[in-house]
C-alpha positions as CSV (number, residue, x, y, z in Angstrom):
1,M,-167.5,-126.4,190.2
2,K,-167.2,-130.1,189.6
3,D,-167.5,-132.2,192.8
4,L,-163.9,-133.0,193.5
5,E,-165.1,-135.4,196.3
6,T,-166.5,-137.7,193.6
7,E,-164.6,-137.0,190.4
8,V,-161.0,-137.0,191.8
9,P,-159.5,-139.5,194.2
10,K,-159.0,-137.8,197.6
11,Q,-155.2,-138.1,197.5
12,Y,-155.2,-136.0,194.2
13,R,-157.6,-133.3,195.2
14,L,-155.9,-129.9,195.0
15,A,-152.5,-131.6,194.7
16,G,-151.6,-129.1,192.0
17,I,-152.5,-126.1,194.2
18,D,-150.5,-127.5,197.1
19,V,-147.5,-127.9,194.7
20,L,-147.8,-124.3,193.7
21,R,-148.0,-123.2,197.3
22,G,-145.0,-125.4,198.1
23,L,-143.0,-123.7,195.3
24,C,-144.0,-120.3,196.5
25,I,-143.0,-120.8,200.1
26,L,-139.7,-122.3,199.0
27,S,-139.1,-119.2,196.9
28,V,-139.9,-116.9,199.9
29,L,-137.5,-118.9,202.2
30,L,-134.7,-118.8,199.7
31,H,-135.1,-115.1,199.2
32,H,-135.1,-114.2,202.9
33,I,-132.2,-116.5,203.6
34,H,-130.2,-115.1,200.8
35,L,-131.1,-111.5,201.8
36,R,-129.7,-112.0,205.3
37,F,-126.3,-112.8,203.8
38,A,-126.4,-110.1,201.1
39,L,-127.3,-107.4,203.5
40,G,-124.5,-108.6,205.8
41,K,-122.0,-108.0,203.0
42,Y,-121.1,-111.7,202.7
43,P,-119.7,-112.9,199.4
44,V,-122.9,-114.4,198.0
45,K,-123.4,-112.2,194.9
46,G,-122.2,-113.4,191.6
47,V,-121.7,-117.0,192.7
48,L,-124.4,-118.3,190.3
49,P,-125.2,-117.2,186.8
50,E,-127.4,-114.0,186.9
51,T,-130.7,-115.5,185.7
52,L,-130.4,-118.5,188.0
53,D,-129.4,-116.3,190.9
54,R,-132.5,-114.0,190.3
55,V,-134.9,-116.9,189.9
56,L,-133.6,-118.8,193.0
57,F,-133.0,-115.9,195.4
58,W,-134.8,-112.8,194.1
59,S,-138.3,-114.1,193.3
60,G,-139.8,-113.8,196.8
61,L,-142.2,-111.0,196.0
62,Y,-143.4,-112.8,193.0
63,A,-144.1,-115.8,195.2
64,V,-146.1,-113.7,197.6
65,I,-148.1,-112.2,194.7
66,A,-148.9,-115.8,193.5
67,F,-150.0,-116.6,197.1
68,F,-152.5,-113.8,196.8
69,V,-154.0,-115.3,193.7
70,I,-154.2,-118.8,195.2
71,S,-155.7,-117.4,198.4
72,G,-158.4,-115.5,196.4
73,F,-159.2,-118.7,194.5
74,L,-159.5,-120.9,197.6
75,I,-161.6,-118.5,199.7
76,T,-164.0,-118.0,196.8
77,S,-164.2,-121.7,196.0
78,L,-164.9,-122.5,199.6
79,S,-167.5,-119.9,199.9
80,I,-169.3,-121.2,196.8
81,R,-169.3,-124.7,198.3
82,R,-170.6,-123.6,201.7
83,W,-173.3,-121.1,200.6
84,G,-174.0,-122.0,197.0
85,E,-174.1,-118.3,195.8
86,L,-171.6,-115.6,196.8
87,G,-174.6,-113.3,197.4
88,S,-175.7,-115.7,200.2
89,V,-172.4,-115.6,202.2
90,H,-173.0,-115.6,205.9
91,T,-170.8,-112.6,206.9
92,G,-170.5,-113.6,210.6
93,R,-169.6,-117.2,209.9
94,F,-167.1,-116.1,207.2
95,Y,-165.3,-113.8,209.6
96,R,-165.3,-116.3,212.4
97,M,-163.8,-119.0,210.1
98,R,-161.1,-116.6,208.9
99,M,-160.3,-115.7,212.5
100,A,-160.0,-119.3,213.5
101,R,-157.4,-119.8,210.8
102,I,-155.5,-116.5,211.1
103,F,-155.4,-115.3,214.6
104,P,-154.0,-118.3,216.6
105,C,-150.7,-118.2,214.7
106,L,-150.6,-114.5,214.5
107,L,-151.0,-114.0,218.2
108,L,-148.4,-116.7,218.9
109,V,-145.7,-115.1,216.6
110,L,-146.5,-111.6,217.9
111,A,-146.0,-112.9,221.5
112,V,-142.6,-114.3,220.5
113,L,-141.6,-111.2,218.6
114,S,-142.6,-109.1,221.6
115,V,-140.4,-111.1,223.9
116,L,-137.4,-110.9,221.5
117,H,-138.0,-107.1,221.2
118,F,-137.8,-106.6,224.9
119,L,-134.7,-108.8,225.0
120,G,-133.1,-106.6,222.3
121,V,-132.6,-109.4,219.8
122,P,-131.4,-108.0,216.4
123,G,-134.0,-108.7,213.7
124,A,-136.9,-108.5,216.2
125,A,-136.1,-105.5,218.4
126,M,-137.1,-102.0,217.3
127,Y,-134.5,-99.4,218.5
128,P,-135.4,-95.8,219.2
129,N,-135.5,-93.9,215.9
130,P,-138.0,-91.1,215.3
131,A,-138.1,-92.0,211.6
132,K,-139.1,-95.6,212.2
133,A,-142.1,-97.2,213.7
134,T,-142.2,-98.0,217.4
135,Y,-142.9,-101.4,219.0
136,G,-146.4,-100.2,219.9
137,Q,-147.2,-98.9,216.4
138,S,-146.0,-102.2,214.9
139,L,-148.0,-104.4,217.3
140,F,-151.1,-102.3,216.7
141,A,-150.5,-102.4,212.9
142,A,-150.1,-106.2,212.9
143,L,-153.3,-106.6,214.9
144,T,-155.3,-104.2,212.7
145,F,-153.9,-105.2,209.4
146,H,-152.1,-102.2,208.2
147,M,-148.4,-103.3,208.6
148,N,-148.0,-102.7,204.9
149,W,-149.1,-99.1,205.3
150,L,-146.8,-98.6,208.3
151,E,-143.8,-99.9,206.4
152,G,-144.8,-97.9,203.4
153,T,-144.8,-94.7,205.4
154,R,-142.1,-95.4,208.0
155,G,-139.7,-97.6,206.0
156,W,-138.7,-101.2,206.5
157,G,-138.9,-102.6,210.0
158,P,-137.1,-105.5,211.6
159,P,-137.4,-108.5,209.3
160,G,-139.3,-110.5,212.0
161,W,-142.1,-108.0,211.9
162,G,-141.8,-106.9,208.3
163,I,-143.1,-110.1,206.7
164,L,-146.5,-109.3,208.3
165,W,-147.2,-106.8,205.5
166,S,-148.7,-109.4,203.2
167,L,-151.1,-110.7,205.8
168,S,-152.4,-107.1,206.2
169,V,-153.2,-106.9,202.5
170,E,-154.8,-110.3,202.4
171,E,-157.0,-109.8,205.5
172,V,-158.2,-106.3,204.5
173,F,-159.4,-107.8,201.3
174,Y,-161.3,-110.5,203.1
175,I,-162.9,-108.0,205.5
176,A,-164.4,-106.4,202.4
177,F,-165.1,-109.5,200.4
178,P,-168.3,-110.8,202.1
179,L,-169.6,-107.3,202.4
180,V,-169.2,-106.6,198.7
181,C,-170.8,-110.0,197.9
182,L,-173.9,-109.2,200.0
183,L,-174.1,-105.6,198.6
184,L,-173.9,-106.6,195.0
185,R,-176.1,-109.8,195.5
186,S,-175.4,-111.2,192.1
187,E,-172.4,-113.1,190.9
188,K,-172.9,-111.6,187.5
189,V,-172.1,-108.1,188.9
190,L,-169.2,-109.2,191.2
191,P,-166.7,-109.8,188.3
192,W,-167.0,-106.2,187.3
193,A,-166.1,-105.1,190.8
194,L,-163.1,-107.5,190.7
195,L,-162.1,-106.0,187.3
196,L,-161.8,-102.6,188.9
197,L,-159.1,-104.0,191.2
198,I,-157.4,-105.7,188.3
199,V,-157.2,-102.4,186.4
200,A,-156.2,-100.5,189.5
201,G,-153.3,-102.8,190.3
202,P,-150.8,-101.8,187.5
203,I,-151.9,-98.2,187.7
204,N,-151.1,-98.0,191.4
205,R,-147.8,-99.8,190.9
206,V,-146.8,-97.3,188.2
207,V,-147.9,-94.3,190.2
208,Y,-145.9,-95.3,193.3
209,A,-142.9,-96.9,191.5
210,D,-140.5,-94.4,193.1
211,D,-142.1,-94.7,196.5
212,Q,-140.9,-98.1,197.8
213,P,-141.8,-100.2,199.7
214,W,-145.2,-98.6,199.4
215,G,-145.4,-99.1,195.6
216,A,-145.1,-102.9,196.1
217,Y,-146.9,-103.2,199.4
218,A,-149.9,-100.9,198.9
219,Y,-153.3,-102.5,199.1
220,L,-154.3,-101.6,195.5
221,S,-150.8,-102.8,194.3
222,C,-151.6,-106.3,195.5
223,M,-155.4,-106.9,195.6
224,D,-155.5,-107.5,191.9
225,G,-153.9,-110.8,192.6
226,M,-156.7,-111.8,194.9
227,A,-159.2,-110.5,192.3
228,F,-157.8,-112.8,189.7
229,G,-158.0,-115.6,192.1
230,C,-161.7,-114.9,192.8
231,L,-162.5,-114.7,189.1
232,A,-160.7,-118.0,188.5
233,A,-162.8,-119.6,191.2
234,I,-166.0,-118.3,189.7
235,V,-165.1,-119.5,186.2
236,S,-164.0,-122.9,187.6
237,A,-167.3,-123.2,189.4
238,R,-169.8,-121.8,186.9
239,V,-168.3,-122.3,183.4
240,T,-168.2,-125.8,181.9
241,L,-165.1,-126.1,179.7
242,P,-163.9,-129.1,177.7
243,D,-160.9,-130.9,179.2
244,R,-158.7,-130.0,176.2
245,V,-159.4,-126.3,176.9
246,L,-158.6,-126.8,180.6
247,R,-155.3,-128.6,179.7
248,A,-154.4,-125.8,177.4
249,S,-155.2,-123.2,180.1
250,L,-152.9,-125.1,182.6
251,V,-150.0,-125.2,180.1
252,A,-150.4,-121.6,179.0
253,G,-150.7,-120.3,182.6
254,A,-147.6,-122.2,183.7
255,L,-145.6,-120.9,180.7
256,M,-146.7,-117.3,181.3
257,A,-145.9,-117.4,185.0
258,M,-142.5,-119.0,184.4
259,A,-141.7,-116.5,181.7
260,I,-142.3,-113.6,184.1
261,V,-140.3,-115.1,186.9
262,V,-137.3,-115.9,184.5
263,F,-137.2,-112.9,182.3
264,C,-138.7,-110.0,184.4
265,D,-136.8,-108.7,187.4
266,E,-139.3,-108.1,190.1
267,D,-137.4,-105.2,191.6
268,N,-137.2,-103.3,188.3
269,Y,-140.1,-100.9,188.3
270,H,-139.1,-98.8,185.3
271,V,-138.0,-101.1,182.5
272,G,-140.1,-103.3,180.2
273,L,-143.3,-104.7,181.6
274,G,-142.3,-103.5,185.0
275,G,-142.5,-99.9,183.8
276,Y,-146.2,-100.4,183.2
277,G,-146.9,-102.5,186.3
278,L,-147.8,-105.4,184.1
279,N,-145.2,-108.0,185.1
280,F,-147.2,-108.7,188.3
281,T,-150.5,-108.6,186.3
282,L,-149.2,-111.2,183.8
283,L,-147.9,-113.4,186.6
284,E,-151.3,-113.2,188.3
285,L,-153.1,-114.0,185.1
286,G,-150.8,-117.0,184.6
287,V,-151.4,-118.4,188.1
288,A,-155.2,-117.9,187.6
289,L,-155.1,-119.7,184.3
290,M,-153.5,-122.6,186.1
291,L,-156.0,-122.6,189.0
292,I,-159.1,-123.0,186.8
293,P,-158.1,-126.4,185.5
294,L,-156.7,-127.5,188.8
295,G,-160.0,-126.5,190.5
296,N,-161.7,-128.9,188.0
297,G,-159.4,-131.8,188.7
298,I,-157.2,-131.4,185.6
299,G,-153.5,-131.9,186.3
300,N,-153.9,-132.8,190.0
301,R,-153.2,-136.5,189.5
302,A,-150.0,-135.8,187.4
303,M,-148.8,-133.1,189.8
304,S,-149.2,-135.4,192.7
305,F,-146.5,-137.9,191.7
306,G,-143.2,-137.5,193.5
307,T,-144.3,-134.2,195.1
308,S,-145.5,-135.3,198.5
309,W,-142.8,-133.3,200.2
310,L,-143.6,-130.2,198.2
311,R,-147.4,-130.6,198.8
312,A,-146.6,-130.8,202.5
313,L,-144.8,-127.6,202.3
314,G,-147.9,-126.1,200.7
315,R,-150.1,-127.3,203.4
316,W,-147.8,-125.8,206.1
317,S,-147.1,-122.6,204.1
318,Y,-148.9,-120.3,206.4
319,E,-147.1,-121.5,209.5
320,I,-143.7,-121.6,207.7
321,Y,-144.2,-118.0,206.4
322,L,-145.2,-116.5,209.8
323,F,-142.4,-118.3,211.8
324,H,-139.5,-118.7,209.4
325,M,-137.8,-115.4,210.4
326,L,-137.3,-116.8,214.0
327,P,-134.7,-119.5,213.0
328,L,-133.2,-117.2,210.4
329,I,-132.6,-114.5,213.1
330,A,-131.2,-117.0,215.5
331,L,-128.9,-118.7,213.0
332,M,-127.7,-115.4,211.6
333,I,-126.6,-114.2,215.0
334,W,-124.8,-117.5,215.6
335,F,-123.1,-117.2,212.1
336,R,-121.8,-113.7,212.8
337,Q,-120.6,-114.5,216.3
338,S,-118.8,-117.6,215.1
339,E,-117.1,-115.6,212.3
340,R,-117.7,-118.3,209.8
341,S,-117.5,-117.9,206.0
342,G,-116.9,-119.7,202.7
343,H,-118.3,-123.2,202.7
344,A,-120.0,-122.6,206.0
345,I,-122.4,-120.2,204.2
346,V,-123.8,-123.0,202.0
347,A,-124.2,-125.2,205.0
348,T,-125.9,-122.4,206.9
349,Y,-128.3,-121.8,204.0
350,V,-129.4,-125.5,204.2
351,V,-129.7,-125.4,208.0
352,M,-131.8,-122.3,207.8
353,L,-134.1,-123.8,205.2
354,L,-134.6,-127.0,207.1
355,A,-135.1,-125.2,210.5
356,S,-137.7,-123.0,209.0
357,I,-139.6,-125.9,207.5
358,V,-139.4,-128.0,210.8
359,L,-140.5,-125.0,212.9
360,G,-143.5,-124.5,210.5
361,W,-144.5,-128.1,210.7
362,L,-144.3,-128.2,214.5
363,V,-146.5,-125.1,214.7
364,F,-148.9,-126.6,212.2
365,R,-149.0,-130.1,213.7
366,F,-149.2,-129.3,217.5
367,F,-150.7,-125.8,217.6
368,S,-152.5,-124.3,214.7
369,E,-154.2,-127.2,213.0
370,P,-155.6,-128.8,216.3
371,L,-156.8,-125.3,217.5
372,N,-158.2,-124.5,214.0
373,R,-160.2,-127.7,213.9
374,R,-161.6,-127.1,217.4
375,L,-162.5,-123.6,216.7
376,R,-164.1,-124.3,213.4
377,G,-166.0,-127.2,214.9
378,R,-167.6,-124.9,217.4
379,I,-168.4,-122.4,214.6
380,T,-170.1,-125.1,212.6
381,R,-172.1,-126.4,215.6
382,S,-173.2,-122.9,216.5
383,S,-174.3,-122.0,213.0
């Protein structure tokens, strides 16, 4: 990979990737805000043209899939920078670095959700139901990264807990990642292992298309996204491509990803590309094609202008994602109790969006980032 420290000014490095992450977290927020009102039978359907409504409010799963690709790219790129060869990954240090980033926020949000559960707050509390997961099962699943499996077998849980399914998929992949790298030893062999995940993705989505949410949440239904990201990082680091090819890759990837979001309904598992499980595959490929040039500094300068707010959302995306359901739950309770409707819905959408962002920033600024730096500093000194 080109040395971004020297070839690209600091303020432009990874700007494009932060923009992508910012767009993804916005999509997730809009989806979950809209879903709260749609499930509450409020008059929010049909207000916007069908395509615009779907792109704005029903692309949340696509956004999470794009996050998987970006995550695979970043973790592989950082591993190559730290250890030179993926076959030389230090497993212990890799796991400690992941834990320093993941667990502080995860433990904090689980503590808050636990308090809300025992207080009986709707959206966080699990009520006695033999068909649904219990509080203990959900807490254990969140801490052992199988919340996706739990929801796939026991149905959707309270929204405050349910969003943890994606973290389970991601972290199980990263538990296996350094072990596979060490086992294979060679970066020339690793792409073939990643290709197996890429092939398995659409097959798994088709096989379990009628078994939702398991079909969308299953490990093999999502890990092809991270495999695409890993491959993009290896190409970006090891293959020297002309700038014109990188620019073409950036444009082609953006057009491919946008086409999927605009023209393919993410919830339609039986029609068109969705019937073959390929809508997600093509979205992942499009994002990966964008990441290769962005990882080489192409497009970062252009995507940095006028996007500082969006890049900030990208940097805070993990915290926003984990905690955004808390203000949504609180504001939805207030909205129902106040019996508001009409124009108040639009205002509440905006307040929910801003509250989610502010809470994510507060957690990032005063909790996760300081603690992450301290923990990682200790890991570096002890290595």
